C-alpha positions as CSV (number, residue, x, y, z in Angstrom):
1,M,51.4,-57.9,-148.6
2,S,48.9,-56.6,-146.0
3,S,51.3,-57.6,-143.2
4,L,53.7,-55.0,-144.4
5,F,51.2,-52.3,-143.3
6,R,50.5,-53.7,-140.0
7,I,50.4,-50.9,-137.4
8,K,52.2,-50.8,-134.0
9,P,49.4,-51.3,-131.4
10,M,48.6,-48.3,-129.1
11,S,48.9,-50.6,-126.1
12,M,52.4,-51.7,-127.2
13,L,53.4,-47.9,-127.4
14,T,51.9,-47.2,-124.1
15,E,53.7,-50.0,-122.4
16,E,57.1,-48.7,-123.9
17,S,56.5,-45.1,-122.7
18,R,56.1,-46.5,-119.2
19,E,59.2,-48.5,-119.0
20,T,61.9,-47.5,-116.5
21,G,65.4,-48.8,-115.4
22,E,69.0,-48.5,-116.7
23,H,68.4,-50.0,-120.1
24,T,65.8,-47.2,-120.7
25,L,66.1,-43.6,-121.7
26,K,66.1,-41.2,-118.7
27,R,63.1,-38.9,-118.4
28,S,64.6,-35.5,-117.3
29,L,63.4,-32.8,-119.6
30,S,61.1,-29.9,-118.8
31,A,58.9,-28.1,-120.8
32,L,61.5,-25.2,-121.0
33,N,64.2,-27.8,-122.1
34,L,61.9,-28.8,-124.9
35,I,61.4,-25.1,-126.1
36,T,64.9,-24.4,-125.8
37,L,65.7,-27.6,-127.7
38,G,63.5,-26.5,-130.7
39,I,64.8,-22.8,-130.6
40,G,68.3,-24.3,-130.5
41,A,67.7,-26.2,-133.7
42,V,65.7,-23.7,-135.5
43,I,67.6,-20.5,-134.7
44,G,71.0,-21.5,-136.1
45,A,71.8,-22.6,-139.6
46,G,68.6,-20.9,-141.1
47,I,69.5,-17.6,-139.7
48,F,73.2,-17.6,-139.7
49,T,73.7,-19.3,-143.0
50,L,70.8,-20.4,-145.3
51,T,68.8,-17.2,-145.3
52,G,71.7,-15.4,-147.1
53,Q,71.8,-18.3,-149.8
54,A,68.1,-18.3,-150.2
55,A,68.1,-14.6,-150.9
56,A,71.1,-14.8,-153.3
57,L,70.0,-17.7,-155.3
58,H,66.2,-17.6,-155.3
59,A,64.2,-14.9,-153.9
60,G,66.1,-11.7,-153.1
61,P,64.6,-9.6,-150.4
62,A,61.4,-11.4,-151.0
63,V,63.0,-14.3,-148.8
64,A,61.1,-12.6,-146.1
65,L,58.0,-13.9,-147.7
66,S,59.5,-17.2,-148.3
67,F,59.8,-17.6,-144.5
68,V,56.2,-16.7,-144.1
69,L,55.2,-19.5,-146.5
70,A,57.4,-21.9,-145.0
71,G,56.1,-21.0,-141.4
72,I,52.5,-21.5,-142.5
73,T,53.5,-24.9,-143.8
74,C,55.1,-25.8,-140.5
75,A,52.1,-24.6,-138.6
76,F,49.9,-27.1,-140.2
77,A,52.4,-29.9,-139.6
78,G,53.4,-28.8,-136.3
79,I,49.9,-28.8,-134.9
80,C,49.7,-32.4,-136.1
81,Y,53.1,-33.3,-134.5
82,A,51.8,-31.7,-131.2
83,E,48.8,-34.1,-131.2
84,F,50.8,-37.1,-131.9
85,A,53.6,-36.2,-129.2
86,S,50.8,-35.8,-126.6
87,I,49.3,-39.2,-127.4
88,I,52.4,-41.4,-128.0
89,P,55.2,-40.0,-125.7
90,I,58.0,-42.2,-126.8
91,A,61.2,-41.5,-129.0
92,G,61.0,-41.8,-132.8
93,S,59.0,-38.8,-133.9
94,A,57.5,-39.1,-137.5
95,Y,58.6,-42.8,-137.6
96,T,56.8,-43.8,-134.5
97,Y,53.6,-41.8,-135.5
98,G,53.6,-43.4,-139.0
99,Y,54.0,-47.1,-137.4
100,A,50.9,-46.2,-135.3
101,T,48.9,-45.3,-138.0
102,L,50.0,-46.0,-141.6
103,G,51.8,-49.3,-141.0
104,E,55.2,-50.9,-140.7
105,L,56.4,-50.4,-144.4
106,V,55.4,-46.6,-144.2
107,A,57.1,-46.3,-140.8
108,W,60.3,-47.9,-142.1
109,I,60.4,-45.5,-145.1
110,I,60.0,-42.4,-143.0
111,G,62.3,-43.7,-140.3
112,W,65.2,-44.5,-142.9
113,D,64.7,-41.2,-144.5
114,L,64.8,-39.4,-141.2
115,T,68.3,-40.9,-140.3
116,L,69.7,-39.4,-143.5
117,E,68.0,-36.1,-142.9
118,Y,69.4,-35.7,-139.5
119,A,72.8,-36.8,-140.6
120,F,72.9,-34.3,-143.4
121,G,71.3,-31.6,-141.1
122,A,74.2,-31.9,-138.6
123,S,76.7,-31.9,-141.6
124,T,75.1,-28.9,-143.1
125,V,75.3,-26.7,-139.7
126,A,79.1,-28.1,-139.2
127,A,80.0,-26.3,-142.7
128,G,78.4,-23.0,-141.5
129,W,79.9,-23.4,-137.9
130,A,83.3,-23.9,-139.3
131,A,83.0,-20.7,-141.7
132,Y,81.9,-18.5,-138.7
133,F,84.6,-20.1,-136.4
134,N,87.3,-19.5,-138.9
135,S,86.2,-15.9,-139.4
136,L,86.2,-15.2,-135.8
137,M,89.7,-16.8,-135.2
138,Q,91.2,-14.7,-138.0
139,Q,89.6,-11.5,-136.4
140,L,91.4,-12.4,-133.2
141,G,94.6,-13.1,-135.3
142,I,94.7,-16.9,-135.2
143,V,95.0,-18.2,-138.8
144,F,94.5,-21.8,-139.6
145,P,95.6,-23.4,-142.7
146,P,92.9,-22.2,-145.2
147,S,93.0,-25.4,-147.4
148,L,91.6,-27.2,-144.0
149,T,88.9,-24.7,-143.4
150,T,86.7,-25.3,-146.3
151,T,85.2,-28.0,-148.4
152,T,87.0,-29.8,-151.1
153,G,87.3,-27.6,-154.2
154,N,86.0,-24.4,-152.7
155,I,88.2,-21.4,-153.5
156,L,89.3,-19.0,-150.8
157,V,91.0,-15.6,-151.5
158,K,93.0,-13.4,-149.3
159,Y,91.3,-10.0,-149.2
160,Q,92.6,-7.3,-146.8
161,G,94.7,-9.7,-144.8
162,I,91.9,-12.3,-144.3
163,W,91.0,-15.5,-146.2
164,I,87.3,-15.3,-147.4
165,D,85.3,-17.3,-149.7
166,K,85.6,-16.1,-153.1
167,M,81.9,-15.6,-153.4
168,S,81.6,-13.1,-150.6
169,L,84.0,-10.5,-152.3
170,P,82.2,-7.0,-152.4
171,P,80.5,-6.0,-155.6
172,G,82.7,-4.7,-158.2
173,V,86.0,-6.2,-156.4
174,S,87.9,-8.7,-158.7
175,D,89.8,-11.6,-157.5
176,M,92.5,-10.8,-159.8
177,G,95.9,-10.3,-158.1
178,L,94.5,-11.9,-154.9
179,E,96.1,-15.0,-153.3
180,H,94.1,-18.1,-153.9
181,V,93.8,-21.3,-152.1
182,T,91.7,-24.4,-153.0
183,G,90.0,-26.3,-150.1
184,L,91.3,-29.8,-149.4
185,F,88.8,-30.8,-146.8
186,N,87.1,-29.0,-143.9
187,L,89.0,-30.2,-140.8
188,I,87.2,-27.8,-138.5
189,A,83.8,-29.1,-139.3
190,V,85.0,-32.6,-138.6
191,L,86.3,-31.7,-135.2
192,I,83.3,-30.0,-134.1
193,V,80.8,-32.8,-134.8
194,L,83.2,-35.1,-133.0
195,V,82.9,-32.9,-129.8
196,I,79.1,-32.6,-130.2
197,T,78.9,-36.2,-130.5
198,T,81.0,-36.7,-127.2
199,I,78.6,-34.5,-125.3
200,L,75.5,-36.5,-126.5
201,V,77.2,-39.7,-125.3
202,I,77.8,-38.3,-121.8
203,G,73.9,-37.6,-121.1
204,I,70.7,-36.1,-122.3
205,K,70.4,-33.8,-119.3
206,E,73.9,-32.5,-119.6
207,S,73.3,-32.0,-123.5
208,A,69.9,-30.1,-122.6
209,N,71.4,-27.9,-120.1
210,F,74.3,-27.1,-122.5
211,N,71.7,-26.4,-125.2
212,S,69.6,-24.2,-123.0
213,A,72.3,-21.9,-121.7
214,I,73.6,-21.3,-125.3
215,V,70.1,-20.6,-126.5
216,I,69.8,-17.8,-124.1
217,I,73.1,-16.4,-125.3
218,K,72.1,-17.1,-129.0
219,L,68.6,-15.1,-128.7
220,G,70.5,-12.2,-127.2
221,I,72.9,-11.9,-130.1
222,V,70.2,-12.3,-132.6
223,G,68.5,-9.4,-130.8
224,I,71.6,-7.4,-130.8
225,F,72.0,-7.8,-134.6
226,L,68.5,-6.8,-135.2
227,I,68.9,-3.7,-133.0
228,V,72.3,-2.8,-134.5
229,G,71.2,-3.3,-138.1
230,G,67.7,-1.9,-137.6
231,M,69.4,1.4,-136.1
232,F,71.7,1.4,-139.1
233,L,69.1,1.1,-141.6
234,F,66.8,3.8,-139.7
235,H,69.6,6.3,-139.9
236,H,70.6,5.3,-143.5
237,P,67.2,4.7,-145.2
238,D,69.0,5.1,-148.6
239,V,70.8,2.0,-148.2
240,A,67.8,0.0,-147.2
241,K,66.0,1.5,-150.2
242,A,68.6,0.5,-152.8
243,N,69.0,-3.1,-151.2
244,W,65.3,-3.9,-151.1
245,H,64.7,-2.6,-154.6
246,P,63.3,-4.5,-156.4
247,F,61.9,-6.3,-153.4
248,V,60.9,-9.1,-155.7
249,P,63.7,-9.4,-158.3
250,P,62.7,-10.2,-162.0
251,A,62.6,-13.9,-162.8
252,D,65.9,-15.3,-164.5
253,G,64.3,-17.8,-166.6
254,H,65.5,-20.7,-164.5
255,G,62.6,-21.0,-162.0
256,N,64.3,-18.4,-159.4
257,F,63.5,-14.7,-158.5
258,G,60.1,-13.3,-159.5
259,W,57.1,-14.5,-157.6
260,G,57.9,-18.1,-158.5
261,G,61.2,-17.7,-156.8
262,I,59.4,-17.2,-153.4
263,P,58.2,-21.0,-153.0
264,V,61.6,-22.1,-154.4
265,A,63.2,-20.4,-151.8
266,A,60.9,-21.5,-149.1
267,A,61.6,-25.1,-150.2
268,S,65.4,-24.4,-150.0
269,I,65.2,-22.9,-146.4
270,F,62.9,-25.4,-145.0
271,F,65.9,-27.1,-143.3
272,A,65.6,-24.0,-140.9
273,Y,62.3,-25.5,-139.5
274,I,63.7,-29.0,-138.8
275,G,64.0,-28.1,-135.0
276,F,60.6,-28.6,-133.7
277,D,60.4,-32.0,-135.4
278,A,63.6,-33.0,-133.6
279,V,61.8,-31.8,-130.1
280,S,59.3,-34.7,-130.8
281,T,62.1,-37.3,-131.1
282,A,63.0,-36.6,-127.3
283,A,59.3,-37.4,-126.1
284,Q,60.6,-40.4,-124.3
285,E,63.0,-38.2,-122.3
286,A,60.4,-35.5,-121.3
287,K,59.2,-35.4,-117.7
288,N,55.5,-34.7,-118.5
289,P,55.3,-35.2,-122.4
290,Q,51.4,-35.2,-122.5
291,K,51.5,-31.5,-121.7
292,D,55.1,-30.3,-122.4
293,M,55.5,-31.8,-125.8
294,P,52.8,-29.5,-127.5
295,I,54.1,-26.4,-125.6
296,G,57.8,-27.3,-126.8
297,I,56.9,-27.9,-130.4
298,L,54.3,-25.0,-130.9
299,G,56.1,-22.6,-128.7
300,S,59.6,-22.9,-130.6
301,L,58.0,-22.7,-134.0
302,V,56.1,-19.3,-133.1
303,V,59.1,-17.7,-131.7
304,C,61.4,-18.8,-134.6
305,T,59.3,-17.7,-137.3
306,I,59.0,-14.3,-136.1
307,L,62.7,-14.1,-135.8
308,Y,63.4,-15.5,-139.1
309,I,61.2,-12.8,-140.9
310,M,62.9,-9.9,-138.9
311,V,66.4,-11.2,-139.7
312,S,65.9,-11.7,-143.4
313,L,64.7,-8.1,-143.8
314,V,67.5,-6.7,-141.9
315,L,70.1,-8.9,-143.5
316,T,68.9,-8.0,-147.1
317,G,68.5,-4.3,-146.0
318,L,72.1,-4.0,-144.9
319,V,73.7,-5.6,-148.1
320,S,72.8,-6.4,-151.7
321,Y,71.2,-10.0,-151.6
322,K,73.5,-10.8,-154.5
323,T,76.5,-10.9,-152.2
324,L,74.9,-13.2,-149.7
325,N,75.6,-16.6,-151.1
326,V,78.3,-17.5,-148.5
327,A,78.5,-19.5,-145.5
328,A,78.6,-16.5,-143.1
329,P,76.2,-13.9,-144.4
330,V,75.1,-12.4,-141.1
331,A,78.7,-11.6,-140.3
332,L,79.0,-10.0,-143.9
333,A,76.0,-7.9,-143.1
334,I,76.9,-6.6,-139.6
335,D,80.4,-5.7,-141.0
336,A,78.4,-3.4,-143.4
337,T,77.2,-1.4,-140.3
338,G,80.9,-0.6,-139.4
339,V,80.2,-1.6,-135.8
340,G,83.4,-3.7,-135.1
341,W,82.2,-5.2,-131.8
342,G,78.9,-6.1,-133.4
343,S,80.6,-8.0,-136.0
344,M,82.7,-9.8,-133.5
345,L,79.6,-10.5,-131.3
346,V,77.5,-12.0,-134.0
347,K,80.2,-14.4,-134.9
348,V,80.5,-15.4,-131.3
349,G,76.8,-16.0,-131.4
350,A,77.0,-18.2,-134.6
351,V,79.8,-20.2,-133.1
352,F,77.8,-21.0,-130.0
353,G,74.3,-21.2,-131.6
354,L,75.2,-23.4,-134.6
355,A,76.8,-26.0,-132.1
356,T,73.4,-26.3,-130.5
357,V,71.8,-27.0,-133.9
358,M,74.2,-29.7,-134.4
359,L,73.7,-31.1,-131.0
360,V,69.6,-31.3,-131.6
361,M,70.2,-32.7,-135.1
362,L,72.4,-35.6,-133.9
363,L,70.0,-36.2,-130.8
364,G,67.3,-36.6,-133.2
365,Q,68.9,-38.9,-135.6
366,T,70.2,-41.3,-132.7
367,R,66.6,-41.4,-131.2
368,V,64.9,-42.4,-134.5
369,F,67.5,-45.2,-135.0
370,Y,67.1,-46.2,-131.4
371,S,63.5,-46.6,-132.1
372,M,63.7,-48.6,-135.1
373,S,66.0,-50.9,-133.3
374,R,63.9,-51.4,-130.5
375,D,61.0,-52.4,-132.8
376,G,63.5,-55.2,-134.2
377,L,63.7,-53.4,-137.7
378,L,67.4,-52.9,-137.1
379,P,70.2,-54.7,-135.3
380,K,70.3,-54.6,-131.4
381,W,73.4,-52.8,-131.2
382,A,71.6,-49.5,-132.4
383,S,69.4,-49.5,-129.2
384,A,72.1,-50.4,-126.8
385,I,71.8,-48.0,-123.7
386,H,75.1,-47.1,-121.8
387,P,74.5,-48.3,-118.3
388,K,75.9,-45.3,-116.6
389,F,75.2,-42.3,-119.1
390,R,71.7,-43.8,-120.2
391,T,72.2,-42.8,-123.8
392,P,72.2,-44.8,-126.9
393,W,75.8,-44.5,-127.1
394,I,77.0,-46.8,-129.9
395,T,74.3,-45.4,-132.4
396,T,75.5,-41.9,-131.3
397,I,79.1,-42.5,-132.1
398,V,78.5,-44.3,-135.3
399,F,76.2,-41.5,-136.8
400,G,78.4,-38.7,-135.3
401,C,81.5,-40.1,-137.3
402,F,79.2,-40.3,-140.4
403,A,77.9,-36.8,-140.1
404,A,81.6,-35.6,-139.4
405,I,82.8,-36.9,-142.7
406,M,80.3,-35.3,-145.2
407,P,81.0,-31.6,-144.5
408,A,84.7,-32.1,-145.0
409,F,83.9,-32.7,-148.7
410,L,80.3,-31.5,-149.6
411,P,79.3,-27.8,-150.1
412,I,76.6,-26.6,-147.6
413,G,74.1,-25.9,-150.1
414,K,73.9,-29.4,-151.5
415,L,73.7,-30.8,-148.0
416,A,70.9,-28.5,-147.1
417,E,68.8,-29.5,-150.1
418,L,69.1,-33.2,-149.1
419,V,67.7,-32.2,-145.6
420,N,64.7,-30.3,-147.1
421,I,63.3,-33.2,-148.9
422,G,63.4,-35.4,-145.9
423,T,61.9,-32.9,-143.5
424,L,58.8,-32.2,-146.0
425,L,58.2,-36.0,-146.4
426,A,58.1,-36.5,-142.7
427,F,55.6,-33.5,-142.4
428,T,53.5,-35.2,-145.0
429,I,53.3,-38.4,-143.2
430,V,52.7,-36.9,-140.0
431,S,49.7,-34.9,-141.2
432,A,48.1,-37.9,-142.9
433,G,48.7,-39.9,-139.8
434,V,46.6,-37.6,-137.6
435,W,43.7,-37.8,-140.0
436,V,44.0,-41.6,-140.3
437,L,44.1,-42.0,-136.5
438,R,40.8,-39.8,-136.1
439,V,39.1,-42.0,-138.4
440,R,40.5,-45.3,-136.9
441,S,40.4,-44.4,-133.2
442,P,38.1,-41.5,-132.5
443,E,37.7,-42.6,-128.9
444,L,41.3,-42.2,-128.1
445,H,42.3,-39.8,-125.2
446,R,44.0,-36.9,-126.9
447,P,45.6,-34.3,-124.3
448,F,46.3,-32.1,-127.3
449,K,43.8,-32.1,-130.3
450,T,44.4,-30.8,-134.0
451,P,41.7,-28.5,-134.8
452,L,39.5,-28.6,-137.8
453,V,40.5,-32.2,-138.9
454,P,40.6,-33.0,-141.8
455,L,41.1,-29.6,-142.9
456,V,44.3,-28.8,-141.2
457,P,46.1,-32.3,-141.9
458,I,44.9,-31.9,-145.7
459,L,46.6,-28.2,-145.8
460,G,49.7,-29.9,-144.2
461,I,49.8,-32.7,-146.7
462,L,49.3,-30.3,-149.9
463,S,51.7,-27.6,-148.6
464,A,54.6,-29.8,-147.9
465,G,54.0,-31.8,-151.1
466,Y,53.9,-28.5,-153.0
467,L,57.2,-27.4,-151.7
468,M,58.7,-30.9,-152.3
469,T,57.9,-30.2,-156.2
470,Q,60.2,-27.1,-156.0
471,L,63.2,-29.0,-155.1
472,E,65.9,-29.8,-157.6
473,R,66.0,-33.1,-159.3
474,I,69.4,-34.2,-157.8
475,T,67.6,-34.0,-154.3
476,W,64.9,-36.3,-155.4
477,I,67.5,-38.7,-157.0
478,V,69.5,-38.9,-153.7
479,M,66.4,-39.4,-151.6
480,L,65.0,-42.1,-153.6
481,S,68.5,-44.0,-154.0
482,W,68.6,-43.9,-150.2
483,L,65.1,-45.3,-150.0
484,V,66.0,-48.2,-152.3
485,L,69.0,-49.1,-150.2
486,G,66.6,-49.0,-147.1
487,L,63.9,-51.3,-148.7
488,V,66.7,-53.7,-149.6
489,I,67.5,-53.8,-145.8
490,Y,63.8,-54.0,-144.8
491,F,63.0,-57.0,-146.9
492,T,66.2,-59.0,-146.2
493,Y,66.5,-58.3,-142.4
494,S,63.7,-55.9,-140.8
495,V,60.8,-58.1,-141.9
496,K,62.4,-61.4,-140.4
497,H,63.1,-59.5,-137.0
498,S,60.0,-57.2,-136.6
499,K,58.4,-57.5,-133.2
500,V,55.0,-56.3,-134.7
501,Q,55.2,-59.1,-137.4
502,K,55.8,-61.6,-134.5
503,L,52.5,-60.5,-132.7
504,P,49.9,-63.3,-132.4
505,V,47.1,-60.8,-133.7
506,A,48.5,-57.7,-135.3
507,M,46.4,-54.7,-136.1
508,K,45.8,-53.7,-139.8
């Protein structure tokens, strides 16, 4: 039994980080690339999609406080991630950190969990991207078959000549007499995931440059939304007063709204913060990981938390939170200002911005799978590197296809919830790992050190664990079912092929 908790020696990790050649990942990312990777993932689905749903279903205008709570939880975990990323500059994120501190079985559990987390994450964003893209195309006069633009069973109605989600009809407007269409599958979401997968196969530097360029555009458009929406609210204070009252809606008796709804919303939007976790998966492709990884992780976290709070306040001020349970809430809000070009610009920003989130999600997923395969826990094909592009091309294609299928049939809300629990579990393990490594190897050189150990790791564990308890039961069932499948694979294949298990003397 003790062999299941053998750790991966630091000497082995250091050796891997120094490998070069055509069969290794290419170190080509700067600190700016890493920060924009984080922002590219964080500023996307959270702002353009999930903020509205969290407000509509759980917290109302107080969703701004939910982002504060989620940001504090992320800060504890982010500091721990930064220390690990500076010590262990190789791909794998929480999986690799767990392997170095808590043992192989724990590493397998978190690695297997992360593969599902990132795949569901890309699928969640693809569903939101499709909604904004379809809305933009209709505004330009291009109409796709509506049944192929939304998930299976979702109902669209034709309102004022445009196909929209039934849930996004203005308050007091009935769908009686409107033309209805039921979704067959979301073809648009499938196609965008396949395009992003192709970009990732071509190369990490090309992917990072594509991401950096779009992040600049995306931040500019988020800024325009804040200016246009803020100016509208400044000149129409009665609108904000009506929509923000009550700021904390009364509890509905089902765990939503009221003060209890704030942590529930924080758990539901935690998907929004997965970006800085994805930054750590690119450590083996950073030029100077010891210095640049902490900058990339913490820099993206600070910028994004501030933007989330500001956007959530403007969003719930422009329209009633009750109308925001749609895939494109920011577009709905900007329409309320009457600024036509503003609506068009936000939709363009969402289309470009959500594309970068998918890119970072799939990047992170494939790098975790690559690391697990390199350790012998998964078949060799999962770590095969393309000789020209220097990317794990087979893994990228396999999981790109997997991620493309899900948004065709599953609603975005369910997809996001399945991602949240995986993210929180990763944060818990990384926080615990920093504490364990401090006790086990206090002499280890740490280019970046987590302050106030063990207080910060303990707060990271407790805050992430608390938010996990706020998630719905079905989320736990899916995660546990996935982990059971993973354990079957581990005990039938991974244990027999593990490189760590074959070491003459393995650390415990």
